[in-house]
C-alpha positions as CSV (number, residue, x, y, z in Angstrom):
1,M,18.8,13.1,-3.1
2,S,19.4,16.4,-1.6
3,N,16.6,18.7,-0.2
4,D,17.1,21.3,-3.3
5,N,17.0,18.5,-5.9
6,Q,13.6,17.5,-4.6
7,D,12.0,21.3,-4.1
8,N,13.3,21.5,-7.6
9,I,11.2,18.3,-8.4
10,L,8.1,20.0,-6.5
11,S,8.7,23.1,-8.5
12,R,8.6,21.7,-11.5
13,R,5.9,19.7,-11.3
14,K,3.5,22.7,-10.0
15,L,4.1,24.6,-13.2
16,L,3.1,21.2,-14.9
17,I,-0.1,21.3,-13.1
18,G,-0.4,24.8,-14.4
19,A,-0.3,24.1,-18.0
20,G,-2.4,21.2,-17.4
21,L,0.0,18.6,-18.3
22,V,3.5,17.2,-18.3
23,A,6.0,18.0,-21.0
24,G,5.7,16.5,-24.3
25,A,1.5,16.1,-24.4
26,A,0.9,19.5,-25.8
27,S,2.0,18.6,-29.3
28,T,-0.4,15.8,-29.0
29,L,-3.2,17.7,-27.8
30,G,-2.0,20.1,-31.2
31,L,-3.0,17.5,-33.2
32,A,-6.2,16.3,-31.5
33,S,-8.0,19.9,-33.0
34,S,-7.3,18.3,-36.3
35,V,-9.9,14.9,-35.6
36,L,-12.8,15.3,-35.7
37,A,-15.1,16.1,-32.0
38,A,-15.3,12.9,-29.9
39,G,-18.6,10.7,-30.4
40,E,-18.7,12.2,-33.8
41,K,-19.1,9.4,-37.0
42,S,-16.8,9.8,-40.3
43,A,-18.9,10.2,-43.6
44,E,-18.4,6.2,-43.7
45,G,-19.7,5.8,-40.4
46,E,-16.4,4.7,-38.8
47,Q,-15.2,5.4,-35.3
48,T,-13.4,8.5,-34.7
49,W,-10.6,9.6,-32.1
50,D,-9.2,12.5,-30.8
51,M,-5.9,11.1,-30.4
52,E,-4.2,8.1,-31.7
53,T,-1.4,6.0,-29.8
54,D,-0.4,2.4,-29.4
55,I,-0.5,2.0,-25.8
56,V,-2.7,4.3,-23.1
57,C,-1.6,4.0,-19.6
58,V,-4.1,4.8,-16.9
59,G,-2.3,6.1,-13.7
60,S,1.1,7.9,-12.6
61,G,1.9,5.4,-10.1
62,A,4.4,3.0,-10.2
63,A,2.4,0.5,-11.9
64,A,1.3,3.2,-14.3
65,C,4.8,4.1,-15.4
66,S,6.1,1.2,-15.2
67,A,4.3,0.0,-17.6
68,A,4.6,3.0,-19.9
69,V,8.9,2.9,-19.9
70,T,8.5,-0.8,-20.9
71,A,6.3,-0.1,-23.9
72,T,8.3,3.0,-24.7
73,S,11.6,1.8,-24.6
74,L,10.0,-1.6,-26.8
75,G,9.1,1.1,-29.5
76,A,5.7,1.6,-28.9
77,K,3.9,4.8,-28.9
78,V,2.4,5.8,-25.4
79,I,0.4,8.2,-23.5
80,V,0.4,8.7,-19.9
81,V,-3.6,9.7,-18.3
82,E,-3.9,10.9,-14.8
83,K,-6.5,12.2,-13.2
84,M,-5.4,14.0,-10.6
85,P,-3.1,17.6,-11.2
86,M,0.0,15.8,-9.9
87,P,1.8,12.9,-10.9
88,G,3.0,10.0,-8.7
89,G,-0.3,8.7,-7.0
90,T,0.4,6.7,-3.7
91,T,3.5,5.7,-5.0
92,G,4.9,9.4,-4.8
93,K,4.0,9.0,-0.7
94,S,5.5,6.0,-0.2
95,G,9.1,5.1,1.3
96,G,9.4,3.9,-2.8
97,V,11.1,0.4,-1.4
98,T,10.8,-2.7,-3.6
99,W,10.5,-6.2,-2.5
100,I,11.9,-8.4,-5.5
101,P,12.6,-12.3,-5.0
102,D,15.9,-13.1,-7.2
103,N,17.2,-10.1,-7.2
104,K,20.9,-9.1,-8.4
105,F,21.7,-8.4,-4.5
106,I,20.9,-12.0,-3.8
107,A,23.6,-13.2,-6.2
108,A,26.3,-10.5,-5.3
109,Q,26.2,-11.8,-1.4
110,G,27.0,-15.1,-2.2
111,A,23.0,-16.3,-1.7
112,Q,20.3,-17.8,-4.0
113,D,16.6,-16.9,-4.2
114,K,15.8,-20.7,-5.1
115,R,12.3,-20.7,-6.8
116,E,10.7,-23.5,-4.8
117,D,11.7,-22.0,-1.7
118,C,10.7,-18.4,-2.5
119,L,7.6,-19.7,-3.9
120,R,6.9,-21.9,-0.7
121,Y,7.1,-18.4,1.4
122,M,4.6,-16.6,-0.9
123,A,1.9,-19.4,-0.7
124,R,2.5,-20.4,2.9
125,Y,2.1,-16.6,3.9
126,A,-0.6,-15.7,1.6
127,Y,-3.3,-18.4,1.4
128,P,-2.3,-20.5,4.9
129,E,-5.8,-21.6,5.2
130,M,-4.9,-23.7,1.5
131,Y,-1.1,-24.3,1.4
132,A,0.0,-27.9,1.4
133,A,4.0,-28.4,1.0
134,D,3.4,-31.8,-0.7
135,S,1.4,-30.4,-3.3
136,A,2.5,-29.3,-7.2
137,T,0.8,-26.1,-7.0
138,L,1.2,-25.9,-3.0
139,G,-2.1,-26.0,-2.5
140,L,-3.0,-23.4,-4.4
141,P,-5.5,-23.4,-7.4
142,Q,-3.6,-23.5,-10.8
143,D,-4.2,-19.8,-11.6
144,V,-3.3,-18.4,-8.6
145,F,-0.1,-20.4,-8.1
146,Q,0.6,-19.4,-11.6
147,M,0.4,-14.9,-10.5
148,L,3.1,-16.1,-7.7
149,E,5.2,-17.9,-10.3
150,A,5.0,-14.8,-12.7
151,F,6.0,-12.7,-10.2
152,Y,9.4,-14.8,-8.9
153,D,10.0,-15.6,-12.4
154,N,9.7,-12.0,-13.7
155,G,10.5,-9.4,-10.8
156,S,14.3,-9.6,-11.7
157,K,14.4,-9.2,-15.0
158,M,11.4,-6.0,-14.5
159,V,14.1,-4.8,-12.8
160,E,17.1,-5.7,-14.9
161,W,15.1,-3.8,-17.7
162,M,14.5,-1.1,-15.8
163,E,18.7,-0.5,-15.5
164,K,19.4,-1.6,-19.0
165,I,17.3,1.6,-20.0
166,D,18.2,3.7,-17.4
167,A,15.2,4.3,-16.4
168,M,15.2,3.7,-12.8
169,H,18.6,2.2,-10.9
170,F,18.1,0.0,-7.3
171,R,20.1,-0.3,-4.4
172,Q,19.4,-3.1,-1.0
173,F,17.7,-1.4,1.4
174,K,19.0,-0.9,4.4
175,M,16.1,0.8,6.6
176,W,17.2,4.3,6.6
177,D,18.8,5.7,9.9
178,V,19.2,1.9,10.8
179,D,21.2,1.0,8.2
180,T,20.3,-2.7,8.7
181,A,18.7,-5.0,6.0
182,P,14.4,-5.5,6.8
183,P,13.7,-8.8,7.8
184,D,10.5,-10.2,5.7
185,Y,7.0,-9.5,7.0
186,G,6.8,-13.0,7.3
187,D,10.4,-13.3,8.4
188,H,9.8,-16.4,10.8
189,L,8.2,-18.8,9.0
190,A,9.7,-21.7,8.1
191,E,9.5,-21.6,4.7
192,N,11.0,-18.1,4.3
193,K,14.2,-19.6,3.7
194,L,16.2,-16.1,2.4
195,N,14.8,-13.5,5.0
196,N,16.5,-9.7,4.6
197,M,17.7,-10.2,0.9
198,R,14.9,-8.8,-1.3
199,A,13.7,-5.2,-0.8
200,M,15.5,-2.8,-2.4
201,E,14.9,1.1,-2.6
202,P,16.1,3.6,-5.5
203,A,19.3,4.3,-6.0
204,A,19.0,8.0,-6.1
205,G,16.6,9.6,-3.6
206,A,16.1,7.4,-1.2
207,S,14.7,8.0,2.1
208,S,12.1,7.5,4.3
209,A,10.0,10.4,3.3
210,G,11.0,10.8,-0.2
211,G,11.9,7.4,-2.0
212,G,8.6,7.1,-3.5
213,N,8.3,10.4,-4.8
214,S,11.9,9.8,-6.1
215,L,11.1,6.3,-7.8
216,A,8.0,8.3,-9.5
217,Y,9.9,11.1,-10.7
218,Q,12.4,9.2,-12.5
219,L,9.7,7.1,-14.1
220,E,7.8,10.1,-15.2
221,Q,11.3,12.3,-16.2
222,W,12.2,9.0,-18.4
223,L,9.0,9.4,-20.0
224,T,9.0,13.1,-20.6
225,K,12.7,13.0,-21.7
226,R,11.2,10.9,-24.6
227,D,7.9,12.8,-25.5
228,V,5.5,10.6,-23.5
229,P,2.3,12.7,-23.0
230,F,1.1,13.0,-19.5
231,L,-2.6,14.2,-20.0
232,L,-3.2,15.3,-15.7
233,E,-6.9,16.2,-14.8
234,H,-7.9,13.5,-17.4
235,R,-10.0,11.0,-15.7
236,A,-10.6,7.7,-17.4
237,V,-14.6,6.7,-17.6
238,G,-14.4,3.8,-20.3
239,V,-12.7,1.5,-22.7
240,I,-14.1,1.8,-26.4
241,K,-14.6,-2.1,-28.0
242,D,-14.5,-3.2,-31.2
243,G,-16.2,-6.4,-30.4
244,E,-14.4,-8.3,-27.7
245,R,-11.5,-6.1,-28.0
246,V,-10.5,-3.0,-26.3
247,V,-9.4,-0.2,-28.8
248,G,-9.4,2.4,-26.9
249,L,-10.3,4.7,-23.7
250,E,-12.8,7.6,-23.2
251,V,-11.8,10.2,-21.0
252,E,-13.4,13.3,-19.1
253,N,-11.4,16.7,-18.8
254,A,-12.7,20.0,-17.9
255,G,-16.1,18.8,-18.9
256,K,-15.5,17.6,-22.5
257,T,-15.2,13.7,-23.2
258,L,-12.2,12.8,-25.6
259,R,-12.0,9.2,-26.9
260,I,-8.0,7.7,-27.5
261,R,-7.6,5.3,-30.1
262,A,-4.8,2.4,-28.4
263,R,-4.0,0.5,-31.1
264,K,-2.2,-2.3,-28.8
265,G,-4.0,-1.4,-25.7
266,V,-5.2,0.0,-22.3
267,I,-3.1,-1.0,-19.0
268,F,-4.9,0.1,-15.9
269,G,-2.4,1.1,-13.0
270,S,-5.1,3.6,-11.5
271,G,-5.0,2.5,-7.6
272,G,-7.7,1.0,-5.3
273,F,-10.5,2.3,-4.0
274,A,-9.8,3.4,-0.4
275,H,-11.2,6.8,-1.0
276,N,-14.9,5.2,-2.4
277,V,-16.8,5.4,0.9
278,E,-19.4,3.2,-1.0
279,L,-17.0,0.5,-2.5
280,V,-16.0,0.2,1.1
281,R,-18.8,-0.1,2.7
282,L,-19.8,-3.0,0.0
283,H,-16.6,-4.7,0.3
284,Q,-14.5,-3.6,3.1
285,P,-16.9,-2.5,5.9
286,G,-14.2,-1.4,8.2
287,I,-11.8,0.8,6.7
288,Y,-12.1,3.9,8.5
289,G,-9.1,5.8,6.7
290,A,-6.2,5.2,4.3
291,C,-3.1,7.0,3.2
292,A,-3.6,6.5,-0.5
293,A,-3.6,9.4,-2.7
294,A,-6.7,11.0,-3.1
295,G,-7.3,9.5,-6.5
296,S,-7.7,6.1,-5.5
297,T,-11.7,6.1,-5.7
298,G,-11.6,2.8,-7.7
299,D,-12.5,3.7,-10.8
300,F,-11.7,1.2,-12.8
301,I,-14.2,-1.4,-11.0
302,S,-16.9,-0.3,-13.0
303,I,-15.0,0.4,-16.5
304,A,-13.9,-3.3,-16.2
305,Q,-17.8,-4.4,-15.1
306,Q,-19.2,-2.9,-18.0
307,A,-15.6,-3.9,-20.5
308,G,-17.1,-7.6,-18.8
309,A,-14.4,-8.2,-16.6
310,K,-14.1,-11.3,-14.2
311,M,-13.8,-9.5,-10.4
312,G,-11.2,-11.2,-8.4
313,P,-11.4,-11.3,-4.4
314,L,-12.5,-7.5,-3.4
315,G,-12.2,-7.8,0.4
316,T,-8.0,-7.1,0.3
317,A,-6.2,-4.3,1.2
318,W,-2.9,-3.3,2.1
319,R,-3.7,-2.9,5.6
320,S,-2.6,-0.6,8.5
321,P,-4.1,1.0,11.6
322,V,-5.0,4.7,11.7
323,V,-5.4,7.2,14.6
324,L,-9.7,7.1,14.8
325,E,-10.7,10.3,15.4
326,Q,-7.8,11.4,12.6
327,A,-9.4,9.1,10.1
328,L,-13.3,10.8,11.1
329,E,-11.9,13.7,10.6
330,N,-10.4,13.1,6.8
331,R,-10.9,9.4,5.5
332,A,-7.4,10.8,3.7
333,V,-4.9,10.4,6.7
334,P,-1.0,11.6,5.9
335,H,0.1,8.6,7.5
336,G,-0.9,4.9,9.1
337,V,0.5,3.5,12.5
338,F,2.9,1.3,10.4
339,F,4.5,0.2,13.9
340,A,3.1,1.4,17.0
341,P,6.0,2.9,19.0
342,G,7.2,2.8,22.4
343,D,8.2,0.0,25.1
344,S,5.9,1.0,27.8
345,M,2.8,0.3,25.5
346,I,0.1,-2.2,25.1
347,H,-2.9,-2.5,22.6
348,V,-6.4,-3.6,24.7
349,N,-9.6,-4.0,23.2
350,K,-13.4,-3.2,24.1
351,Y,-13.0,-5.3,27.3
352,G,-9.8,-4.0,28.3
353,K,-7.5,-7.3,27.2
354,R,-4.5,-7.5,25.0
355,V,-5.4,-9.9,22.0
356,M,-2.2,-9.2,19.9
357,N,1.5,-8.9,19.2
358,E,1.8,-5.1,19.0
359,K,5.1,-4.8,17.4
360,R,3.6,-7.3,14.5
361,N,3.7,-5.9,11.0
362,Y,0.9,-3.1,10.2
363,N,-1.2,-5.5,7.5
364,D,-1.2,-8.4,9.7
365,R,-1.9,-6.7,12.9
366,T,-4.4,-4.7,11.1
367,R,-6.4,-7.9,10.4
368,A,-7.0,-8.3,14.3
369,H,-9.1,-5.7,14.5
370,F,-11.7,-7.6,12.1
371,T,-12.1,-10.8,14.9
372,F,-15.7,-11.8,15.2
373,D,-17.2,-13.3,18.6
374,P,-19.8,-15.5,17.5
375,V,-21.7,-15.5,20.8
376,N,-21.8,-11.9,21.2
377,A,-22.4,-11.1,17.5
378,E,-19.7,-7.8,18.0
379,Y,-16.2,-7.1,16.7
380,P,-14.5,-6.8,20.2
381,N,-11.3,-5.7,18.6
382,R,-13.2,-2.7,15.8
383,F,-11.5,-0.8,18.1
384,M,-8.2,-1.3,19.8
385,F,-6.6,1.1,22.6
386,M,-3.0,1.9,22.6
387,V,-2.4,2.4,26.3
388,F,0.9,3.6,27.3
389,D,2.4,5.9,30.1
390,E,4.8,9.1,30.4
391,R,8.0,6.6,29.7
392,T,6.7,6.1,26.5
393,L,5.3,9.7,25.7
394,D,8.4,11.1,26.7
395,R,10.8,9.2,25.0
396,Y,9.3,8.6,21.9
397,A,7.9,11.6,21.1
398,G,6.5,12.4,18.1
399,A,6.5,8.6,16.2
400,L,3.0,8.9,15.3
401,P,0.7,8.5,16.6
402,L,2.5,10.4,20.0
403,P,2.6,13.9,19.9
404,L,5.5,15.8,20.0
405,D,3.8,18.0,22.5
406,K,1.2,16.7,24.4
407,R,-0.5,19.9,24.5
408,E,-1.3,20.2,20.5
409,S,-3.0,16.3,20.2
410,K,-6.5,16.4,19.2
411,W,-6.8,12.7,19.7
412,L,-4.8,11.8,23.3
413,I,-6.7,10.6,26.3
414,E,-5.2,10.5,29.7
415,G,-6.1,9.8,33.2
416,S,-4.1,9.3,36.6
417,N,-4.7,5.6,37.1
418,P,-6.3,3.2,34.9
419,Q,-10.0,3.8,36.3
420,E,-9.5,7.1,35.8
421,L,-8.4,6.9,32.1
422,T,-11.5,4.1,31.4
423,A,-13.8,7.0,32.2
424,N,-12.6,9.5,30.0
425,I,-12.2,6.9,27.3
426,K,-15.8,6.6,27.9
427,K,-16.6,10.2,27.6
428,R,-14.1,10.1,24.1
429,L,-16.4,7.5,22.9
430,A,-19.8,9.0,24.2
431,S,-18.7,12.4,22.2
432,L,-18.1,10.0,18.7
433,A,-21.1,7.9,19.1
434,G,-22.7,9.2,16.1
435,K,-20.4,8.3,14.2
436,I,-19.1,5.1,15.2
437,G,-22.4,3.3,16.3
438,N,-23.0,1.7,19.7
439,L,-19.7,1.0,20.2
440,A,-19.1,0.9,24.1
441,L,-16.4,-0.2,26.8
442,S,-17.5,-3.2,28.7
443,D,-18.2,-2.5,32.5
444,D,-15.1,-4.2,33.3
445,F,-12.8,-2.7,31.0
446,A,-10.7,-1.0,33.9
447,Q,-10.6,-4.0,36.1
448,N,-9.6,-5.9,33.2
449,L,-6.7,-3.2,31.8
450,D,-5.3,-3.1,35.1
451,A,-5.0,-6.9,34.9
452,S,-3.6,-6.6,31.7
453,I,-1.1,-3.9,32.5
454,E,0.2,-5.8,35.6
455,R,0.1,-9.1,33.7
456,Y,2.2,-7.0,30.8
457,N,4.6,-5.5,33.3
458,G,5.9,-9.6,34.4
459,F,6.1,-10.4,31.1
460,A,8.5,-6.9,30.3
461,E,10.3,-7.8,33.5
462,A,10.7,-11.5,32.1
463,G,11.8,-10.4,28.8
464,R,9.6,-13.1,27.5
465,D,6.0,-12.3,26.3
466,A,4.0,-15.5,27.0
467,D,0.9,-14.7,25.7
468,F,2.0,-13.1,21.9
469,D,5.6,-13.2,22.0
470,R,6.5,-9.6,21.0
471,G,10.0,-9.3,21.0
472,L,10.7,-12.7,19.9
473,H,11.2,-12.4,16.2
474,E,13.7,-10.7,14.8
475,Y,11.0,-8.7,12.6
476,D,9.7,-7.1,16.1
477,R,13.3,-6.4,16.8
478,I,14.4,-4.8,14.1
479,W,11.7,-2.6,12.9
480,N,11.4,-1.1,16.4
481,K,14.8,0.3,15.6
482,L,13.4,2.6,12.7
483,F,9.6,3.6,14.4
484,S,10.7,4.2,17.9
485,P,13.4,6.2,17.2
486,V,13.9,8.2,20.6
487,S,13.3,11.8,21.0
488,K,16.5,14.3,21.3
489,N,14.8,15.5,24.8
490,A,13.8,12.4,26.4
491,K,14.4,12.5,30.0
492,F,13.9,8.8,30.1
493,P,16.6,6.3,30.2
494,A,17.3,3.5,27.8
495,N,15.6,0.4,28.0
496,D,17.6,-2.0,30.3
497,K,15.1,-5.1,30.2
498,P,16.1,-8.3,28.2
499,N,13.4,-7.8,25.7
500,P,13.8,-4.3,23.8
501,T,10.4,-3.8,22.4
502,M,9.0,-4.6,26.3
503,Y,9.4,-2.5,29.6
504,P,7.1,-2.2,32.2
505,I,4.1,0.4,32.2
506,D,4.5,2.8,35.3
507,R,1.0,2.5,37.1
508,K,2.1,5.1,39.3
509,S,2.6,7.4,35.9
510,T,0.0,9.2,34.1
511,L,-1.7,6.8,31.7
512,Y,-2.4,7.7,28.0
513,A,-4.7,5.9,25.2
514,V,-4.9,6.5,21.6
515,I,-7.9,5.2,20.1
516,L,-6.6,3.0,17.0
517,A,-9.4,1.6,13.8
518,P,-8.8,-0.2,10.8
519,G,-7.2,1.5,8.1
520,A,-5.3,1.0,4.9
521,L,-2.5,2.6,2.5
522,D,-5.0,1.3,0.0
523,T,-6.7,-1.7,-1.1
524,N,-5.5,-4.0,-3.6
525,A,-8.7,-5.5,-5.0
526,G,-10.2,-5.7,-8.4
527,P,-10.5,-7.4,-11.8
528,A,-8.9,-11.0,-11.8
529,I,-6.1,-10.9,-14.4
530,N,-3.2,-13.3,-15.5
531,P,-0.1,-13.8,-15.6
532,H,0.8,-11.2,-18.8
533,A,-1.4,-8.9,-16.6
534,Q,-4.6,-9.4,-18.9
535,V,-7.9,-8.5,-17.6
536,L,-9.9,-11.8,-17.6
537,S,-13.6,-11.8,-18.9
538,A,-16.5,-13.1,-17.0
539,K,-15.7,-16.8,-18.7
540,G,-12.2,-16.8,-17.1
541,E,-10.8,-15.7,-20.9
542,P,-8.4,-12.5,-21.7
543,I,-10.6,-9.4,-23.0
544,P,-7.9,-8.8,-25.7
545,G,-6.1,-5.3,-25.2
546,L,-7.3,-4.6,-21.3
547,Y,-4.7,-4.8,-18.9
548,G,-4.6,-4.3,-15.4
549,A,-1.4,-3.6,-12.6
550,G,-1.0,-2.2,-9.1
551,N,-4.2,-1.8,-6.5
552,C,-6.6,-1.2,-8.7
553,I,-6.4,-5.1,-9.7
554,A,-6.8,-8.4,-7.4
555,S,-3.5,-8.8,-6.1
556,P,-1.4,-11.5,-7.2
557,S,-0.2,-12.2,-3.4
558,G,-3.6,-12.1,-2.1
559,P,-3.6,-10.3,1.5
560,A,0.0,-11.2,2.1
561,Y,2.2,-8.0,2.5
562,L,5.5,-10.3,1.9
563,G,8.0,-7.7,3.0
564,A,8.9,-4.2,2.9
565,G,8.2,-3.0,-1.3
566,G,5.7,-5.9,-1.3
567,T,3.2,-3.1,-3.1
568,I,5.8,-1.5,-5.6
569,G,7.2,-4.8,-6.4
570,L,4.3,-6.3,-7.4
571,A,3.2,-3.1,-9.2
572,M,6.3,-2.5,-11.0
573,T,6.6,-6.0,-12.3
574,F,3.0,-6.7,-13.4
575,G,3.0,-3.2,-15.2
576,Y,6.0,-4.5,-17.2
577,L,4.1,-7.9,-18.1
578,A,1.1,-5.9,-19.3
579,A,3.7,-3.7,-21.3
580,R,5.9,-6.8,-22.9
581,H,2.3,-8.3,-24.1
582,A,0.4,-5.2,-25.1
583,A,3.5,-4.4,-27.0
584,G,4.0,-8.2,-28.6
585,Q,7.1,-8.8,-27.0
586,A,5.6,-11.6,-24.3
């Protein structure tokens, strides 16, 4: 998609925001004035409504809009409700990549994504503590295994349907500027028999900066052309039940409450709770910031609880390190540190020691922050200190968290040697003490940092990281090309060492550090659903008329980020399943 087209999209959305709703909603709102006011009863005592439709979809990202598109294409009347002034949700901020097993591009290349193989990969990666290769359910509880089955069995069907109705067309994802098929995030696991082939992106408008916006816009455009109302700045506050069945949705707008009847169902695709400080404190302490859309405040948690829903795991998220000081200023950070840039760079904990492979994917790398030390009763990795030299600062300038110009960075810490760098890190932590608790570097941090650099440098010269296998697997090397772009003004030469992800840190150079904290793209925790995306009751039975998909429900893949686009692939598939079931086409 050209920049001109992107500008036109943004201009159009601004006009829609000014109107308060997306094209097509006005006629529906006009009809509402002839209905009794919200909360009133008719003379016969029957429930009254401000609006009526077949299906209400809450949210406007990949999950909700995939549901809305599917339901509309099956002949159902749909209303989309979005509490923010602009549609798109967190999808609109993403790269728009979509991870789908057994997709059509795999067969086109003469390969096969066998069901049993893909299920083994997903089960092994998502639930290593339960995985059993010889079990009929691979060691997983039946209901957990069925969610993985539903994803495999229906992801490609969703893609085919979207293309059949001309709502969304895809192409194989080739990592934008690198033009290489991306390794899955569990690329080297023995169970992954088909690495590099499951990620797709929008056929139009794909890019690292605008792919998600293009995906969200194309779904929105398909709906608006069919006069599907988008009620912007309308916040869902509760579902309305008739007995056990959900029959409508209550929303608030400009201080007024509206009741929308949903004859066939209410589908939530409203995002996680990364920006709800209370829920994060209760269920995911340690998330300092997230790049989710600002509307990701977990509204569906309380709504579903009031409807009698059973909660799935509430401690999972799509994780990413964030720059601590940026997140302390505003939890809604623009981006996470998805891939640590540079080659003459390491991460160390409060003891000055490396504890992980710095080049692994953001979701798994962030989980290392939560390691608990039972002897000292602490989380020694709560913050990681990304330490690097002039080479990395110069050669990869502008790749987050490296500034284009160090004078413009508020979070960069520097020192002429490990000892001075340590002293300056301590000063920075002291200045943040009221916001980060009592965390302090160990007394031997400088000594250990010096030793960590020396040990790392030996690995870099040899080409093999004997501690954490950095650069050994394809993921580390291929994704490094994308997230460590070389600055046009770089003065330092290319990496001539055996391992392209490692280069000795120059101990005579000025050293730098950035404090990284655990963060998230968004949470992926909430009410439990079944393979039809029906929300389950406390008894484990479907709540008729209530559905969920995307980040607002318990993730079908648990804590595992299966590959690039793992979030959107699940969101679109279960949005599709929810709509088919609600429309009577399961």
